C-alpha positions in Angstrom: 3.1 3.9 2.0 0.0 2.9 3.9 -1.7 1.8 0.6 1.3 -0.4 -0.2 1.0 -2.0 3.2 -2.7 -2.7 2.7 -2.1 -4.2 -0.7 0.7 -6.4 0.8 -1.5 -7.4 3.7 -4.4 -8.3 1.4 -2.2 -10.4 -0.8 -0.8 -12.2 2.2 -4.3 -12.7 3.6 -5.5 -14.3 0.3 -2.7 -16.8 0.6 -3.2 -17.4 4.3 -7.0 -17.8 4.4 -7.0 -21.3 2.9 -4.4 -22.3 5.4 -6.5 -20.8 8.3 -9.5 -22.9 7.2 -7.4 -26.0 7.6 -6.1 -24.9 11.0 -8.0 -25.0 14.3 -10.0 -22.0 15.5 -7.3 -21.3 18.1 -4.6 -20.8 15.4 -6.8 -18.5 13.4 -7.6 -16.5 16.6 -3.8 -16.1 17.2 -3.5 -15.0 13.5 -6.2 -12.4 13.9 -4.5 -11.1 17.1 -1.2 -10.9 15.1 -2.8 -8.8 12.4 -4.5 -6.5 15.0 -1.1 -5.9 16.6 0.3 -5.2 13.1 -2.4 -2.7 12.3 -1.9 -1.1 15.7 1.8 -0.8 15.0 1.2 0.8 11.6 -1.3 3.3 13.1 1.2 4.3 15.8 3.9 4.7 13.1 1.9 7.5 11.4 
């Protein structure tokens, strides 16, 4: 299950990274915060 989540996240990241580069640093910071919260939620879930 966790491996599936990681694969899904990496595929999403590979699509998002080009978009992040075109955004401002503030937007990418918010995105990083979102992923940290997502990882925290998956860790709590175990």
